[in-house]
C-alpha positions, 0 to 999 in steps of 0.5 A: 689663743696659743701659749703665752710667754712669761713676759706676755703674761706679765704684760697682760697682768699689768694691762688689766690691773687698772681695770680690776682696781675699778672693782675694789671699793674703799671708804667714801669711794664713789660706786656705780653698781650695774644690775646683772640679773637675768633680766638685766643682761637680757635688756643689755646690762653687759653693754651698759657696764662696758660703756660705763667702764670705757667712759670712766677710762676716757675721762681718766677717772680712777676714784670710781668703783664699778661693780655688778650685782644680781637682780635689783627688783626693778625688772621693768626698768632694766638695765638698772644702775645705782650710783652711790656718791658722797654728798649726794643721795643714792640714785637708781637709774633705769632703762640705762643703755650704753649712751645713758651710761656714758651720760651718767658718768659725764653728768652725775660723776663729773658734774654732780648733776642728776640725769633726771629723766632716768631716775627710778624710785627705790624703797627707803631703808626705813620702810624696809624694816 
């Protein structure tokens, strides 16, 4: 890539601003967290992450933050995706490829319906103390 002009840099910044805003969580904002530890990446978590971001853009959903995290401790179910949405329990999905990532956006995010066949258990907070 060659040197960019100031106008080209400004255009690039403007085009990425919306994408970057999807990583800043505010109070009560729905969050989708993709496990990007070594095992997650090896299992395809990068593709899952990009598919979720793409599906949110296609559906014109802007009130959802997409983040990445390290190991979620569910190595056998990678790629793992956690969804935190007000009014619903926190859910961890496992074996989430790009197609299932899109389905999570279409069902869980848009319709408040769980994608039951991909739900994996997570220890309750009271057990962890």
